[in-house]
C-alpha positions in Angstrom: 17.4 -4.9 -1.7 16.5 -6.3 -5.1 16.2 -4.0 -8.1 12.4 -4.8 -8.4 11.8 -3.8 -4.8 13.7 -0.6 -5.3 11.7 0.3 -8.4 8.5 -0.5 -6.6 9.5 1.6 -3.7 10.4 4.5 -6.0 7.1 4.1 -7.8 5.1 4.4 -4.5 7.1 7.4 -3.4 6.5 9.1 -6.8 2.7 8.5 -6.5 2.7 9.9 -3.0 4.7 12.9 -4.1 2.6 13.7 -7.2 -0.6 13.1 -5.3 0.3 15.8 -2.8 2.3 18.1 -5.0 -0.5 20.2 -6.3 -1.7 21.7 -3.0 -5.3 23.0 -3.2 -5.3 24.9 0.1 -6.8 28.3 -0.2 -8.9 27.3 -3.2 -11.5 25.2 -1.3 -14.7 26.9 -0.4 -16.5 25.4 2.5 -19.8 26.9 1.3 -20.7 23.7 -0.5 -19.9 21.5 2.6 -22.4 20.8 5.3 -22.3 23.1 8.4 -19.4 25.1 7.0 -18.9 27.2 10.1 -18.5 24.3 12.4 -15.2 23.5 14.0 -15.2 20.1 12.2 -15.7 21.7 8.8 -13.0 24.2 9.4 -10.5 21.6 10.7 -11.4 19.3 7.8 -10.6 22.1 5.3 -7.5 23.3 7.1 -5.8 19.9 7.3 -7.2 17.9 4.4 -6.8 20.7 1.8 -3.0 20.7 2.5 -2.8 17.8 0.0 -6.0 17.5 -2.0 -9.5 18.9 -2.4 -11.4 17.4 0.5 -14.3 15.1 -0.6 -17.8 15.7 0.5 -18.6 13.9 3.7 -21.6 12.3 2.0 -19.3 10.6 -0.5 -18.8 7.8 1.9 -20.7 5.9 4.6 -19.9 6.7 8.2 -18.3 3.3 8.8 -15.8 4.0 5.9 -14.4 7.2 7.2 -12.2 5.8 10.1 -10.1 3.8 7.6 -9.8 6.7 5.2 -8.7 9.1 8.0 -6.2 6.5 9.2 -4.8 6.1 5.6 -4.5 9.9 5.3 -2.7 10.0 8.6 -0.3 7.4 7.3 0.2 9.5 4.1 1.1 12.5 6.2 3.7 10.6 8.1 5.1 9.1 4.9 5.4 12.7 3.5 7.2 13.8 6.7 4.3 16.2 7.2 2.8 17.1 10.6 0.4 14.3 11.5 -3.0 15.0 12.8 -3.2 15.3 16.6 -5.7 13.0 18.4 -8.0 16.0 18.8 -7.8 16.9 15.1 -8.6 13.3 14.2 -11.6 13.2 16.5 -12.9 16.5 15.2 -12.5 15.6 11.5 -13.8 12.1 11.9 -16.8 13.3 13.9 -17.6 15.8 11.2 -17.2 13.3 8.4 -19.4 10.7 10.1 -22.1 13.1 11.1 -22.6 14.1 7.5 -21.7 10.8 5.8 -24.0 9.1 3.3 -27.1 7.8 4.9 -26.8 9.9 8.0 -29.3 12.7 7.2 
């Protein structure tokens, strides 16, 4: 492996590590999220706050959320964290798309 590839790989790993190193779980209040007592909101907070403050569902359009959830799933695998189950993915994606920009 060339030196440039090794440096690039290390840079990507550093970004992933730093991006998820300041866990925000426990500090996220669902009060400002839509339908905070729903199963989707609770699952969204529980799993997404493991690495970052979850964004508002309305921060994206419904059609954008599947790619974002897939990317986050990939990030979990790259971090050797427990990936989302199919049920968790469906619940989170359903919640995000229901309250996405332009859905209300």
